[in-house]
C-alpha positions as CSV (number, residue, x, y, z in Angstrom):
1,X,88.5,24.8,-10.5
2,X,85.2,26.3,-9.4
3,X,85.9,25.3,-5.8
4,X,89.4,26.9,-6.0
5,X,88.0,30.1,-7.5
6,X,85.3,30.3,-4.8
7,X,87.9,29.7,-2.1
8,X,90.2,32.4,-3.5
9,X,87.4,34.9,-3.5
10,X,86.9,34.5,0.2
11,X,89.5,37.0,1.3
12,X,87.8,38.3,4.5
13,X,88.2,36.9,8.0
14,X,85.0,35.3,9.4
15,X,82.9,37.5,11.6
16,X,81.6,36.6,15.0
17,X,78.1,36.2,13.6
18,X,79.4,33.7,10.9
19,X,81.3,31.7,13.5
20,X,78.4,31.7,15.9
21,X,76.0,30.5,13.1
22,X,78.5,27.7,12.2
23,X,78.6,26.5,15.8
24,X,74.8,26.5,16.0
25,X,74.8,24.2,13.0
26,X,77.3,21.9,14.6
27,X,80.2,22.9,12.4
28,X,83.1,23.1,14.8
29,X,86.8,22.1,14.4
30,X,86.8,18.5,15.9
31,X,89.7,16.1,16.2
32,X,89.7,12.5,17.4
33,X,93.3,12.5,18.3
34,X,93.0,14.1,21.8
35,X,90.5,11.4,22.8
36,X,92.9,8.7,21.5
37,X,95.9,10.2,23.3
38,X,93.9,10.5,26.6
39,X,92.7,7.0,26.3
40,X,96.2,5.6,26.0
41,X,97.4,7.8,28.9
42,X,94.5,6.7,31.0
43,X,95.5,3.1,30.4
44,X,99.0,4.0,31.5
45,X,97.6,5.4,34.8
46,X,95.5,2.3,35.3
47,X,98.4,-0.2,34.6
48,X,101.0,1.7,36.5
49,X,99.1,3.1,39.5
50,X,95.8,1.1,39.8
51,X,96.6,-2.4,38.6
52,X,98.8,-3.3,41.7
53,X,95.6,-2.9,43.8
54,X,92.8,-3.7,41.4
55,X,94.1,-7.0,40.0
56,X,94.6,-8.6,43.4
57,X,91.1,-7.6,44.6
58,X,89.7,-8.8,41.3
59,X,91.5,-12.1,41.7
60,X,90.2,-12.4,45.2
61,X,86.7,-11.9,44.0
62,X,86.9,-14.7,41.4
63,X,88.6,-16.9,43.9
64,X,85.7,-16.6,46.3
65,X,83.3,-17.5,43.4
66,X,85.3,-20.6,42.6
67,X,85.6,-21.6,46.3
68,X,81.9,-21.2,46.8
69,X,80.8,-22.9,43.6
70,X,80.5,-26.3,45.2
71,X,77.8,-25.0,47.5
72,X,75.7,-23.4,44.8
73,X,72.4,-25.1,44.0
74,X,72.0,-25.3,40.2
75,X,68.5,-26.6,40.3
76,X,65.5,-25.0,38.8
77,X,63.7,-24.5,42.1
78,X,63.4,-21.4,44.2
79,X,66.6,-22.2,46.0
80,X,68.5,-22.5,42.8
81,X,67.2,-19.1,41.5
82,X,68.1,-17.5,44.9
83,X,71.7,-18.9,44.8
84,X,72.1,-17.8,41.1
85,X,70.9,-14.3,42.1
86,X,73.4,-14.1,44.9
87,X,76.2,-15.1,42.6
88,X,75.3,-12.6,39.9
89,X,74.9,-9.9,42.6
90,X,78.3,-10.6,44.1
91,X,79.9,-10.8,40.7
92,X,78.4,-7.5,39.3
93,X,78.7,-5.4,42.5
94,X,82.1,-6.8,43.3
95,X,83.4,-6.1,39.7
96,X,81.9,-2.6,39.7
97,X,83.4,-1.7,43.1
98,X,86.8,-3.1,42.1
99,X,86.9,-1.5,38.7
100,X,85.3,1.8,39.6
101,X,88.6,3.7,39.9
102,X,89.7,2.5,36.5
103,X,86.3,3.4,34.9
104,X,86.4,6.9,36.6
105,X,89.9,7.5,35.2
106,X,88.9,6.5,31.7
107,X,85.7,8.7,31.9
108,X,87.7,11.7,33.1
109,X,90.3,11.2,30.3
110,X,87.5,11.0,27.7
111,X,85.9,14.2,29.0
112,X,89.2,16.0,29.1
113,X,89.9,14.9,25.5
114,X,86.7,16.6,24.4
115,X,87.0,19.7,26.5
116,X,90.6,20.4,25.6
117,X,89.5,21.1,22.0
118,X,87.5,24.2,23.1
119,X,84.4,24.2,20.9
120,X,81.9,21.5,21.9
121,X,78.3,21.6,20.6
122,X,75.4,19.3,20.3
123,X,73.4,20.2,17.1
124,X,70.6,18.3,15.4
125,X,71.9,19.7,12.1
126,X,74.8,17.2,12.2
127,X,72.5,14.1,12.2
128,X,70.0,15.3,9.5
129,X,70.2,13.3,6.3
130,X,71.9,15.1,3.4
131,X,72.2,14.2,-0.3
132,X,75.8,15.4,-0.3
133,X,76.8,12.6,2.1
134,X,75.8,9.9,-0.4
135,X,76.8,11.8,-3.5
136,X,79.6,10.1,-5.5
137,X,81.0,13.5,-6.7
138,X,81.2,14.8,-3.1
139,X,82.6,11.5,-2.0
140,X,85.5,11.7,-4.6
141,X,86.1,15.3,-3.5
142,X,86.5,14.3,0.1
143,X,88.6,11.3,-0.9
144,X,91.2,13.4,-2.7
145,X,91.1,16.4,-0.4
146,X,93.9,17.9,1.6
147,X,92.2,16.8,4.8
148,X,92.1,13.2,3.6
149,X,95.8,13.3,2.7
150,X,96.6,14.7,6.2
151,X,94.6,12.0,7.9
152,X,96.4,9.3,5.9
153,X,99.8,10.7,6.7
154,X,98.8,11.1,10.3
155,X,97.6,7.6,10.7
156,X,100.7,6.3,8.9
157,X,102.9,8.2,11.3
158,X,100.9,6.8,14.3
159,X,101.3,3.3,12.9
160,X,105.1,3.5,12.6
161,X,105.5,5.3,15.9
162,X,103.4,2.9,17.9
163,X,104.9,-0.1,16.2
164,X,108.4,1.3,16.7
165,X,107.8,2.0,20.4
166,X,106.2,-1.4,21.0
167,X,109.0,-3.3,19.3
168,X,111.8,-1.3,21.0
169,X,110.4,-1.4,24.6
170,X,108.8,-4.8,24.2
171,X,112.1,-6.3,22.9
172,X,114.0,-4.7,25.7
173,X,111.5,-6.1,28.3
174,X,111.8,-9.6,26.8
175,X,115.6,-9.4,26.6
176,X,115.7,-8.3,30.3
177,X,114.0,-11.5,31.4
178,X,117.0,-13.7,30.8
179,X,119.6,-11.0,31.4
180,X,118.5,-10.3,35.0
181,X,120.3,-12.6,37.4
182,X,118.0,-14.7,39.5
183,X,114.8,-13.8,37.6
184,X,111.9,-15.8,39.0
185,X,108.8,-16.9,37.1
186,X,106.5,-15.3,39.6
187,X,107.9,-11.9,38.8
188,X,106.8,-12.1,35.1
189,X,103.5,-10.4,35.9
190,X,105.1,-7.4,37.6
191,X,107.8,-7.2,34.9
192,X,105.1,-7.3,32.1
193,X,103.1,-4.6,33.9
194,X,106.1,-2.3,34.1
195,X,107.0,-2.9,30.4
196,X,103.4,-2.3,29.4
197,X,103.3,1.0,31.4
198,X,106.5,2.1,29.6
199,X,105.0,1.3,26.2
200,X,101.7,3.1,27.1
201,X,103.5,6.2,28.4
202,X,105.8,6.5,25.4
203,X,102.9,5.9,23.0
204,X,100.6,8.3,24.9
205,X,103.3,11.1,24.8
206,X,103.8,10.8,21.1
207,X,100.0,10.6,20.5
208,X,99.6,13.7,22.7
209,X,102.0,15.7,20.5
210,X,100.2,14.4,17.4
211,X,96.9,15.5,19.0
212,X,98.2,19.1,19.6
213,X,99.3,19.4,16.0
214,X,96.1,17.9,14.7
215,X,93.9,20.3,16.8
216,X,95.9,23.3,15.5
217,X,95.6,22.0,11.9
218,X,91.9,21.3,12.2
219,X,91.2,24.8,13.7
220,X,93.3,26.5,10.9
221,X,91.4,24.6,8.2
222,X,88.1,25.4,9.9
223,X,88.8,29.1,10.1
224,X,89.9,29.1,6.4
225,X,86.7,27.3,5.5
226,X,84.7,30.0,7.3
227,X,86.3,32.9,5.4
228,X,83.9,35.2,3.7
229,X,83.7,37.2,0.5
230,X,83.3,40.9,0.5
231,X,79.7,40.5,-0.7
232,X,78.9,38.1,2.2
233,X,80.4,40.7,4.7
234,X,78.3,43.5,3.2
235,X,75.1,41.3,3.2
236,X,75.8,40.3,6.8
237,X,76.2,44.0,7.8
238,X,73.1,44.8,6.0
239,X,71.2,42.1,7.9
240,X,72.6,43.1,11.3
241,X,72.5,46.9,10.9
242,X,69.7,47.2,8.4
243,X,69.4,48.1,4.8
244,X,71.4,51.4,4.1
245,X,68.4,52.8,2.2
246,X,66.0,52.1,5.1
247,X,68.6,53.3,7.5
248,X,69.0,56.6,5.6
249,X,65.2,56.9,5.4
250,X,64.9,56.5,9.2
251,X,67.7,59.1,9.7
252,X,65.8,61.5,7.4
253,X,62.6,60.9,9.4
254,X,64.5,61.6,12.7
255,X,65.9,64.8,11.3
256,X,62.5,65.9,10.0
257,X,61.0,65.3,13.5
258,X,63.9,67.2,15.1
259,X,63.3,70.2,12.7
260,X,59.6,70.1,13.6
261,X,60.4,70.0,17.3
262,X,62.8,72.9,17.0
263,X,60.2,74.9,15.0
264,X,57.7,74.3,17.8
265,X,60.1,74.8,20.8
266,X,62.2,77.9,19.7
267,X,59.2,80.4,19.5
268,X,58.3,79.5,23.1
269,X,61.9,80.0,24.3
270,X,62.8,82.9,26.6
271,X,66.3,83.6,25.2
272,X,68.8,82.2,22.6
273,X,72.4,82.0,23.6
274,X,74.8,81.9,20.7
275,X,78.5,81.5,20.0
276,X,77.7,83.6,17.7
277,X,77.6,81.4,14.6
278,X,78.5,77.8,15.4
279,X,76.4,77.1,18.5
280,X,72.9,78.1,19.6
281,X,71.1,77.1,22.8
282,X,67.4,77.9,23.4
283,X,66.4,78.4,27.0
284,X,63.0,78.7,28.5
285,X,62.1,80.0,32.0
286,X,58.6,80.7,33.1
287,X,57.9,81.9,36.6
288,X,55.7,79.4,38.4
289,X,56.2,76.7,35.8
290,X,60.0,76.0,35.7
291,X,62.1,75.4,38.8
292,X,65.1,76.5,36.8
293,X,65.9,77.4,33.1
294,X,65.2,74.5,30.7
295,X,67.0,73.8,27.4
296,X,64.3,73.4,24.8
297,X,66.6,73.2,21.7
298,X,70.2,73.3,20.8
299,X,72.4,72.8,17.7
300,X,75.5,73.6,15.8
301,X,76.2,75.1,12.3
302,X,73.1,74.7,10.2
303,X,70.8,73.8,13.1
304,X,72.2,76.9,15.0
305,X,71.4,79.1,12.0
306,X,67.8,77.7,11.9
307,X,67.4,78.3,15.6
308,X,68.4,81.9,15.2
309,X,66.1,82.4,12.2
310,X,63.1,81.0,14.1
311,X,64.0,83.2,17.1
312,X,64.2,86.3,15.0
313,X,60.8,85.5,13.4
314,X,59.2,84.9,16.8
315,X,60.9,87.9,18.5
316,X,62.9,85.8,20.9
317,X,66.0,87.8,22.2
318,X,69.3,86.4,20.9
319,X,72.3,87.0,23.2
320,X,75.9,86.3,22.2
321,X,78.0,84.7,24.9
322,X,80.7,82.5,23.5
323,X,82.0,80.6,26.5
324,X,78.5,80.1,28.0
325,X,77.0,78.9,24.6
326,X,79.8,76.3,24.2
327,X,79.5,75.1,27.8
328,X,75.7,74.8,27.8
329,X,75.7,73.0,24.4
330,X,78.2,70.5,25.9
331,X,76.6,69.8,29.2
332,X,72.8,70.4,28.9
333,X,70.5,67.9,27.1
334,X,67.3,69.0,25.4
335,X,64.4,69.1,27.9
336,X,66.8,69.1,30.8
337,X,67.4,71.7,33.5
338,X,70.5,73.9,33.4
339,X,73.1,72.5,35.9
340,X,73.5,74.3,39.2
341,X,77.0,75.5,38.4
342,X,75.7,77.6,35.5
343,X,72.7,79.0,37.3
344,X,74.4,82.3,38.2
345,X,75.4,83.1,34.6
346,X,72.1,82.0,33.1
347,X,70.1,83.8,35.8
348,X,71.8,87.1,34.9
349,X,70.8,86.7,31.3
350,X,67.2,85.7,32.1
351,X,66.9,88.8,34.4
352,X,68.3,91.0,31.6
353,X,65.7,89.5,29.1
354,X,62.9,90.1,31.6
355,X,64.0,93.7,32.0
356,X,63.9,94.1,28.2
357,X,60.3,92.8,28.3
358,X,59.5,95.4,30.9
359,X,61.2,98.0,28.7
360,X,63.9,98.7,31.2
361,X,67.0,99.9,29.3
362,X,70.2,98.6,30.9
363,X,73.4,97.0,29.6
364,X,73.6,93.2,29.2
365,X,75.5,91.1,31.7
366,X,79.4,91.1,31.3
367,X,80.5,88.9,28.4
368,X,77.1,89.0,26.7
369,X,75.9,91.1,23.7
370,X,72.4,91.5,22.4
371,X,72.2,90.6,18.7
372,X,69.7,92.8,16.8
373,X,70.8,92.1,13.2
374,X,68.3,90.7,10.7
C-alpha cells in the first residue's frame, strides 16, 4: 500500500536532470530481448550465407591434420615439441581464419542489439553491493511485481513460439526427405542446413517483434519509475536555480547597487531626456573627455521618477522628448555611446543645454520641451 501511495503521488514527468542522474547511476531501461533476437538472426546469416563456404574449409583443415598425423613425432624430445607446436599453430590459426567471418557477424549482431536500445552506460553504481539485493522483503516484492509477470508471460510466449516454429518447419523438412523423388543421402547436409536456416529466420523474426515490444515496455516502465512528486520538482528547481530567499536577497542587493549607481551618475549627467513620465535617459557629454554622448543611467516608471528627482536636486536640465526618450531607452545601454543614427537629435539637445549654461536664451530644439516643474 505504501508503495502504491508513493507511486500515485508521483504525478510529474521526470526532468532532464532526474533522467541524467539516473543514467549516471546506471539506471537505464535495458532489455535482453534485442540481443537474443540478434543472436538468432546472426546464426541464420551464418547458416544460410557463410556455412556453404566455412564448413568445407573447416573440413579441409581437419582433413589435413588427419592426413599428417602419421608423420607427427609424439615423443618428448625437442622434435616432438616442435611438431606439437606446429600442429597447434595450424589448428588455431586455421580455425580462427576460417571462423573469422562468423565471429565478426555474431560480434556485430551483439553490438547492434545493445545500441538499438538507445541508452547504454557503464556505471560502477550497478556493481556496488546493496542490502536490498539480499533482502527477503525486497525479493518477494520483485517476485510478485508487474515486471516479473511480464517476464514470465514473455518467456512462455517465446517457448511456445520457438517450439511451434521448430516442430512445424522441422516436421516439414523431415517429411520432405521421403517425399522428394530421387533424394540422395549426400544431400541430407544441404537439406538440413536449409531447414535450419528457415527455422532460425522464422524464430528470429518473431523474437525481433518480441524485442521491439519489450523495449517499448521497459522504457515506459522506466519513465514511470522516474516520475517525480511536486516536492521533488520544487527541490530540484531550488537546487538548480538557487533558494528563492537567497535569490530574492541577491535581487535586492542588485537593485540597491543600481540605485546607488543612479544616485552617483545622475548628478554628473549633462541632460535628462524624458517621455515625460514613463521613461528617463541620463546623458553625459564633456568636451575633451567623451567622443560622443554617453548614457550614464536609464529607467522606467519608478526608476524614471527617481532619475528626475535626482536631476532636479542636482540642477541637471530635464528635457521632454517622447520619441527620442523611448528610442534611446530601447537601443542604448548604460555606459555606452549613443548610436550614430541618433547623434543629430542628441547633439541639438546638448547644444541647447550648453547655451542654457552660458545663459543664452533660445527656444529648445523642435519636439523638445524644457521641464521646470518641481
